[in-house]
N, C-alpha and C positions, 0 to 999 in steps of 0.2 A: 441950085440950092443944095448946100452942103448936109449930107447925112449925119444925125448924131452919132452912128455907130461907125462912121467911115465906109470905105468902099474897098473892094478888092479882098486881097489876104487879110489885111487888117481887120476888116469886118468879120471875116470867116473865124479869125482868131478869137476876137471878142464874143462872137456867138458861141463859141465852143466853151470858152470860159463861163459864160452865162449857164450853158446847159450843165456843166458840171456843178455849179453853185446850186442849180435846181436838182440834180441828183442828190448832193449832199443834204440840202434842206430836207427832202423828201424822206432819206434814209433817217435822219437826225429826228425829225419831228412827226413822222407818219409811221405808226406801226402797222398799219395795213400794207402800205408800200414794202416795209421790211418783210412782212410775211409773204407777200406774193413774190418779191424777188428771191427770197430763200427758196420758196416752192418751185420758182423757174429754174434755179440752179440744180435743185435736187432731181428736178424732171429729166436733166440731161442724160444720166445712166439709163434711166427708165425708156426715154425716147431712143436711145441707141439700140436697146433690146427690142423694143417694140416696131421699130420701122422697117419696112421692108424695102425702102429705097431712100436715096439721098432726099428727094423730093418730100417724102412722107416725113422724115426726120425734121427737115425744114419748117414743114407745117405744123408739126407737134410743138416745136419750139416757138413758131410765129404766133400760135395762139396765146401762149404765156406772155410773149412780147405785147400782144394787143392789150391784154390785162393790165400791165404796167403801165401802157400809153394812156389807157382810161383811167387807172387810178391817179397817174400824174395830173391829168386834167381835171378830175374829181377833187384832188387835194388843192389844186390852184383856185377853182371855184369856191371850195369851202374857205380858203385863206382870204380871198378877196371879199367874200360875203362877210366874215368875221371883221375885217378891215373896215368895212362900210359901217358896221354896227353890231353890237353884241346882244342887243335887245331883240327879243321874239318879234318876228315879221313874217307874216304868211308868205310873202314872196322869197325872203331869205330861206326860210323852211322848205318851200317848193324848189328852189335852186338845189340845195343840199339833196334832197330827195331824189331829183331827177339825176344828179351825178351818181348818187349810190345805185340807182336803178340801172344806170349806164355800165357800172362795175359789175353788177349782177348779171346782166345780160353777157357781157364779155366772159364771166366764169361760165355761164350756160354753153357758150361756144366751145370752151375748153373742155368741158364734160362731153359734149357731142362729138368734138373731133377725136378726143382720146377715147371714148367709148366705142366709136366707130373702128378706130385702129385696133382696139383689145378685141372687139367682136371678130374683126378679120383675122387677127393673129391666132385667136383661139378657136375659131370655127372649122 
């Protein structure tokens, strides 16, 4: 059976194009994504100063990348929920709240990792 997006390199190229469209849409329509992406970029110099090793530097940036991943998924859930219907519905609200909670947990992870690195650096 032929796959709709093809196979091999052609599929990889199509998948990359879809990913870039997703990044573009997130940047254009999601202010939270723009804010978190900006914070991620701004954290690079701080991570260079704060990190005691390449591994710690990678961890400090990875937790911000985790926030971006969770925000992208949250935005996808919100977009799909709005596509299904804009009227208030308990399940739609629950889905959006759960996505928001996931973003919150990812930000707590950032605070814990960066807080531990700061504690280690300043102690």
